[in-house]
LOMARDREN-336880 format. One record per atom (N, C-alpha, C, O): z, y, x. Coordinates in pm, whole numbers, plus 32768, in hexadecimal, padded with zeros to 4 digits. Atoms other than C-alpha are relative to their C-alpha. Last residue first. Layout:
<rs>
ZYX ...
</rs>
This chain:
<rs>
802E7F7C802D 80A66FEC5308 7F6C800B8011 7F3280737FF1 80627FC57FA6 81286E8D531B 7FD380857FC6 7FD680997F4D 803A7F808027 82566DE65286 7FA08032806A 7FB8802480E2 7FF77FA77F8E 828F6C7852CA 7FB980807FD9 7F4380807FB4 806D7F9D7FFC 82D66BA75197 8019805B8078 808A80858090 7FDE7F747FE6 83BA6A8351E0 7F8380568001 7F2180388045 80777FAB8002 83B6691A5167 802B8092800F 808E80BC7FD2 7FDE7F74800F 84C7682351C6 7F7F8052800B 7F358049806D 80797FAE7FF4 849766AE5193 802B80907FE4 806480AE7F7B 7FFD7F798037 85B965C251CF 7F7880418014 7F3180248073 7F767FD58014 860E645A5229 800780887FBD 806080A17F6C 7FFE7F6E8002 84B463C05205 808E802B7FDC 80BE800E7F6F 7FA87FCA8068 84D56254526A 7FFC8098800B 801480D08076 7FB77F837FE8 83A861D3532C 805B801E7F89 8033800D7F16 7FAB80167F8C 830D60765345 805880788021 80A080768085 7F94805F801E 827B607C51E3 80637FED8073 80D37FBE805D 7FEF80577F8C 81B461BE521D 80757FA07FE9 80E67FCC7FDB 8048807E8015 815B624C50C7 80117F9D8073 7FEB7F298066 7FB0805C8051 826B635850DE 7FBC7F777FEF 7FFF7F137FD6 7F8E802C7FB0 81AD63FD51FC 80547F9B7FB3 807D7F357FEA 803180527F92 8066640A5138 80747FC98053 80767F538075 80228083803B 8117648A4FFF 7FD07F9F806D 7FF37F29806B 7F8280428022 81B265A150D2 7FE87F777FC2 802D7F177FE4 7FC880337F82 805F65F75167 80827FB57FE3 80997F4A801B 805180747FD9 7FCE66155008 80337FC28082 80387F47808E 7FDE806C805D 80EE66F94FA0 7FB27F818020 7FE97F13801B 7F7E80357FD3 80B667C850DC 802E7F917FA2 80697F2F7FD0 8014804C7F83 7F4467ED5082 80847FC3802F 80877F4E8054 804A807B801E 7F8D68514F1A 7FEF7FA9807C 80017F308077 7FA5805C8045 8098694D4F7E 7FBC7F7A7FE4 7FF97F117FF3 7F99802A7FA0 7FB169F6507A 805C7F977FC1 80777F2F7FFD 8042805F7FA7 7E9569FB4F7A 80647FCC8067 80687F548083 8014807D804A 7F786A9C4E77 7FBE7F958058 7FE07F1F8050 7F8280497FFE 7FEB6BA34F71 7FF07F7A7FBA 802C7F167FE3 7FC3801A8082 7E816C0F4FA0 80807FAF800E 80817F498052 80007F828048 7DD86CB050CC 80477FF47F7A 805C80577F35 806B7FF08062 7E366B815196 8008808C7FC5 806A80D37FD8 80247F73800E 7F096B1052BC 7F8B80087FA0 7F277FC17FB0 807B7FEB804C 7FBA69BF52B9 7FEB80967FF0 804680DF7FC8 80157F77802C 80BE695853B9 7F78800B7FBC 7F147FD57FEC 808A7FE08022 814E68005402 7FFA80927FD6 805E80CB7FAA 80197F7E803B 828B678A54AE 7F6C80147FE6 7F187FEA8035 808C7FDA7FF9 82F4662554F0 7FF080847FB7 801E80947F46 801A7F8D8056 845D65D3553E 7F71802A8017 7F4880498088 806F7FAA7FDB 84A4647A55C5 7FFA80747F9E 801A80657F28 80127F84804B 85CF639255C6 7F89804E8035 7F6C804E80AD 80118019808F 85E66222562A 7FE9807D7FAD 7FC780737F37 80658065801E 85B0622257A5 7FF17FE37F6A 7F957F9A7F45 7FBD805E805C 865F636D57E3 7F987F9B7FD0 7F2F7FC17F9D 7FBA80677FB5 85DE64225919 804B7F9C7FA8 80907F447FDC 805A80447FA3 84D064F55872 80457F8D804A 80027F2D8072 7FD0808A7FEF 85B7654B5750 7FA87FAF805F 7F947F38804A 7F7380177FDE 84F9668A56FC 801B7F6B800C 7FC97F187FE4 7FBE7F877FD0 83A0672956CB 80937FED8025 80D2804A8057 7F75802B8000 82AA660D569C 804F806F8044 8030809680B5 7FC6802D7F81 816A66CB565A 808A7FC67FE7 80CD7FE87F85 7F9780638015 807767365549 80347FD38088 7FE67FC080E6 7FAF80127F88 7F7D68505520 80757FA47FE1 80B47FAE7F78 7F957F9F7FEF 7E92681F53FB 804C7FE28081 803F7F7680BA 802B7F967FA4 7D43677453C6 80678070800B 804680E67FFD 7FEA7F7E803F 7DC166AB529A 7FD680778056 7FDB80E98027 801B80018090 7D46654C52E9 8006808D7FC2 7FB580AF7F6C 808A8025801F 7D2A656A5462 7FDF80107F6C 7F7680467F49 805E7FA57FBE 7E68662C54AF 7F707FE27FD9 7F22803E7FC1 7FF37F7C803D 7F36656E53AD 7F998060803B 7F5380A57FF2 803780078088 7EB4641D5421 800580877FBA 7FA680AE7F78 809280047FF5 7EF2646C5592 7FBE80007F76 7F5780417F62 802C7F807FC8 805964D4554A 7F6780048008 7F2A80677FDE 7FE37F998064 809A63AA5466 7FCB80868031 7F8580CC7FE7 80658006806B 7FE962B6554E 801880677F91 7FB980937F51 80837FCE7FD4 80C263355670 7F957FF67F94 7F4880547F83 800F7F71801E 820B630155B5 7F7580348024 7F40808A7FDD 7FF67FE58090 8213618355A1 7FE080917FDD 7FA380AB7F75 806280578043 8197612A5700 800180197F69 7F9A80097F27 80837FC17FF0 825A62535789 7F937FB17FB8 7F377FEB7F7F 80037F888054 839961BE56F7 7F7880448009 7F3E80687FA2 800A802B808C 83536068578D 7FF780787FA3 7FA780797F45 808980308010 8313610958E2 7FE87FCF7F70 7F7E7FE97F37 80547F8B8016 845761CA58C5 7F6E7FD97FEB 7F25801A7FA0 801A7FB57F85 850A607E589F 7FAE807B7FDC 7F7C80887F6C 7F9980287FA0 859E5F9A5795 7FF180498086 8043803980E1 80157FDA7F74 84DC60315675 80777FD78055 80EA7FF78036 802580767FB2 84FA5F6F552C 7FF3801D8095 7FE57FC080E5 7F9580637FF6 85BE607E5479 7FE07F888058 803A7F49808F 805080777FE9 84C8619754C9 80637F8D8013 808B7F708084 7FB8806A7FBA 857662C45435 7FA37F888008 7F5F7F647FA8 8026808C8013 84C5640453D7 805D7FA3804C 80987FC880B2 7F9C804B7FB3 851F657253A4 7FEA7F6D7FE0 7FF47F447F6D 7FE180848034 83E2661E532B 80627FBA805E 80417F9E80D1 7FBF80547F9B 83C46794536B 802A7F7E7FBB 806E7F807F55 7FAC806C8035 82D1686452A2 80357FAD8073 7FEF7F9480D6 7FDA80667F9D 823069B252EE 80577F997FBC 80A37FB87F5F 7F958059802D 81776A8B51F3 80177F97806C 7FBB7F518096 7FDE80677F9D 80A96BB75261 80767FB07FCA 80E07FE77FAD 7F89804C8025 7FF26C9F516E 80167F928068 7FB87F518093 7FF680807FBB 7EFB6DA751E0 80867FC07FD8 80EE80017FDD 
</rs>
């Protein structure tokens, strides 16, 4: 079993309130979950109206499939014109 997690540090420059941020980030989270059928959640910066951290996890029998899915998710996130991607961190999680 292979497990790859990715953390996306995002900035929503147009957000003036938490409601504005949610309006920009929610479609990303919902889109990732629906399009790629993987776990996804906002995991940090809940009280900051311009910053968000979105985490995803992919589980597969193949490392190549995990990498391919996370690469597709990364392209999806980068395609959002209303979001600045500040950082992407990928981590393999060991399993026995």
